[in-house]
C-alpha positions in Angstrom: -30.1 -0.3 21.9 -29.6 3.4 22.0 -31.6 5.3 24.8 -31.4 9.0 24.4 -31.5 11.5 27.0 -33.8 13.5 24.5 -36.2 13.5 22.0 -36.4 10.3 19.5 -37.2 8.6 16.7 -39.3 5.1 18.6 -38.9 1.8 16.6 -40.5 -1.4 16.5 -38.9 -4.6 15.8 -40.2 -7.6 14.6 -38.1 -10.4 16.8 -35.2 -11.0 14.3 -32.2 -12.0 14.0 -31.4 -12.0 10.1 -28.4 -9.2 8.9 -28.8 -5.3 8.6 -26.9 -3.6 6.5 -26.7 0.1 7.1 -29.5 1.5 5.5 -31.6 -1.4 7.1 -34.2 0.3 9.7 -32.4 -2.1 12.3 -29.2 -0.7 12.3 -28.9 2.2 13.9 -26.0 3.5 11.8 -28.5 4.3 9.0 -30.1 6.8 11.4 -27.1 8.2 12.7 -25.6 9.4 9.8 -29.0 11.9 9.4 -28.5 13.5 12.8 -31.7 11.1 14.2 -31.5 9.4 17.5 -33.1 6.3 17.8 -34.1 3.7 19.9 -35.3 -0.1 19.5 -38.2 -2.2 20.8 -38.3 -5.5 19.8 -41.9 -7.1 20.2 -40.9 -10.7 21.5 -42.9 -13.4 19.4 -43.5 -11.4 16.2 -41.2 -13.2 13.5 -41.7 -12.1 9.9 -43.9 -15.0 9.6 -46.6 -13.9 11.8 -46.2 -10.6 10.4 -46.0 -11.3 6.4 -47.4 -13.9 5.9 -50.2 -14.7 9.0 -50.8 -10.7 10.1 -51.8 -12.4 13.2 -54.1 -10.3 15.1 -53.0 -11.2 18.1 -49.6 -9.2 18.0 -51.5 -6.2 17.6 -51.9 -5.3 21.7 -48.0 -6.3 21.8 -47.4 -3.8 19.7 -49.4 -1.2 20.6 -47.9 -1.7 24.5 -44.6 -1.6 23.1 -45.0 1.7 21.4 -46.4 3.3 24.2 -43.6 2.4 26.6 -41.3 4.4 23.9 -43.9 7.3 24.0 -43.2 7.2 27.7 -39.6 7.6 27.4 -40.3 10.1 25.1 -40.2 9.1 21.6 -41.8 11.8 19.8 -42.4 9.7 16.6 -42.6 6.0 16.3 -42.4 3.9 13.4 -42.0 0.2 12.8 -39.7 -2.4 11.2 -41.6 -4.1 8.8 -44.0 -2.1 5.8 -46.7 -4.8 6.5 -47.5 -3.4 9.7 -49.1 -0.9 7.8 -51.7 -3.0 7.6 -52.1 -1.7 11.9 -51.2 2.1 10.9 -54.6 3.8 12.6 -54.6 1.5 15.2 -51.2 2.7 16.1 -51.9 6.3 15.5 -55.2 6.5 17.4 -53.6 4.5 20.7 -50.0 7.2 20.5 -51.5 10.3 19.9 -50.6 13.1 19.6 -47.0 11.0 19.1 -47.1 10.4 15.2 -46.8 7.2 13.7 -44.9 6.4 10.1 -45.5 2.8 10.3 -44.5 2.0 6.7 -43.1 3.5 3.6 -46.1 2.3 1.9 -47.8 5.6 3.1 -45.5 7.7 1.3 -48.0 6.0 -2.0 -50.8 8.8 -1.6 -48.9 11.5 -2.3 -47.1 10.5 -5.3 -48.2 10.9 -9.2 -48.0 7.6 -10.0 -45.9 5.2 -7.7 -45.1 1.0 -7.8 -43.9 -0.9 -5.7 -41.2 -3.4 -5.1 -42.2 -5.8 -1.8 -40.7 -8.7 -0.6 -44.2 -11.2 -0.4 -46.7 -9.7 -3.6 -48.7 -12.5 -2.4 -49.2 -11.6 1.0 -49.4 -7.8 0.2 -53.3 -7.6 -0.2 -55.9 -5.6 -0.6 -56.3 -4.8 3.2 -52.7 -3.8 3.8 -53.1 -1.6 0.8 -56.2 0.4 2.1 -54.7 0.8 5.4 -52.0 2.5 4.0 -53.8 4.9 1.4 -52.4 3.3 -1.6 -54.5 4.7 -4.6 -56.2 1.5 -6.4 -54.3 0.3 -9.3 -50.6 1.2 -8.0 -48.4 -1.9 -9.4 -47.0 -3.8 -7.1 -43.8 -6.5 -7.4 -42.6 -9.3 -5.2 -39.1 -10.5 -5.0 -39.1 -13.9 -6.7 -40.2 -16.3 -4.5 -37.8 -18.4 -2.8 -35.1 -16.2 -3.4 -32.0 -15.4 -0.9 -33.4 -12.0 -0.2 -37.2 -13.5 0.4 -35.9 -16.8 2.1 -33.4 -15.5 4.5 -35.4 -12.8 5.6 -38.9 -14.2 5.9 -37.1 -17.9 7.4 -35.2 -15.4 10.0 -32.2 -16.8 9.5 -28.5 -15.6 10.5 -27.2 -15.1 7.3 -27.4 -13.4 4.2 -25.5 -13.0 1.0 -25.7 -9.2 0.4 -25.0 -9.3 -3.3 -27.4 -12.0 -4.5 -29.9 -9.8 -1.9 -29.1 -6.9 -3.6 -29.8 -8.8 -6.9 -33.0 -9.5 -5.8 -34.4 -6.5 -5.2 -32.8 -4.8 -8.1 -34.6 -8.2 -10.4 -38.7 -7.0 -8.9 -37.6 -3.5 -9.3 -36.5 -3.5 -13.6 -39.1 -6.0 -13.9 -41.9 -3.6 -12.2 -40.5 -0.8 -14.7 -40.7 -3.1 -17.6 -44.2 -4.4 -16.6 -45.3 -0.9 -15.7 -43.3 1.7 -17.4 -45.9 4.8 -16.6 -44.6 4.9 -13.2 -42.6 7.5 -12.3 -41.3 6.3 -8.7 -40.4 3.8 -6.7 -41.9 2.7 -3.8 -39.9 -0.1 -1.8 -42.1 -1.6 1.1 -39.5 -3.6 2.9 -37.6 -2.3 5.8 -34.8 -4.2 4.7 -34.3 -3.1 1.6 -33.1 0.7 1.4 -29.4 -0.6 1.5 -30.5 -1.4 -1.9 -32.0 1.9 -2.9 -29.1 3.4 -5.0 -28.7 0.3 -6.7 -32.3 0.3 -7.8 -32.3 4.1 -8.7 -28.9 3.1 -11.2 -31.1 0.5 -12.5 -34.6 2.0 -13.7 -33.9 5.1 -13.7 -36.4 6.2 -10.9 -36.6 7.9 -7.8 -36.6 5.8 -4.8 -38.7 6.1 -1.8 -38.5 3.7 1.5 -39.2 4.0 4.8 -35.5 5.6 6.1 -36.4 8.4 2.9 -40.1 8.7 4.5 -38.5 9.2 8.1 -36.0 11.5 7.0 -38.7 13.4 6.2 -41.3 13.5 8.8 -39.0 13.6 11.4 -37.0 17.0 9.5 -41.1 18.3 9.5 -41.7 17.9 13.4 -42.0 21.0 15.2 -38.6 21.7 17.8 -38.7 20.9 20.4 -39.4 23.1 23.9 
């Protein structure tokens, strides 16, 4: 865990053990190259299954408690390690105000012209989460193939993952999204574990890609200078 001595980005982590290559929100090197100090706080018991598949409301209070600890320690902004936590964007933002909360890359959809979304689990990314993130109605959503390497290893919280195959799974979903919805002019990667494959998705689709790391980089740059 990084414990910066000045204002930092606080990241609420699910309780996971799967690999996190550079680019993944859970790898501090993803932010070191951007000059952003980070501090992680794991919410114990918050498995990918309970957040993505179940949206377990019992976990909201522990997330707020962990986020509050981060702000008390000096976090200038708070984010999360799962795009599905956009469901609780309003509750987190209200609890942590005036510290800004960027729960998910899905928040970016509201300011994009014709976005399309690639997600880890299309069957679970329902209307309540999309509405909570302010995603415009009718925004196309494409999931990775159910049971593929990327989905199985992350939602199953396994210790190993074939990163080459995982990249192929994400790229395949992005290609399908563009083929089915050629009008989209940008791709939003919902899953915070997808940024390592951003370049591959851009190359495969010819579309600019927005993910949690690019969203946080922009939001961090917009913060007022520290006093």
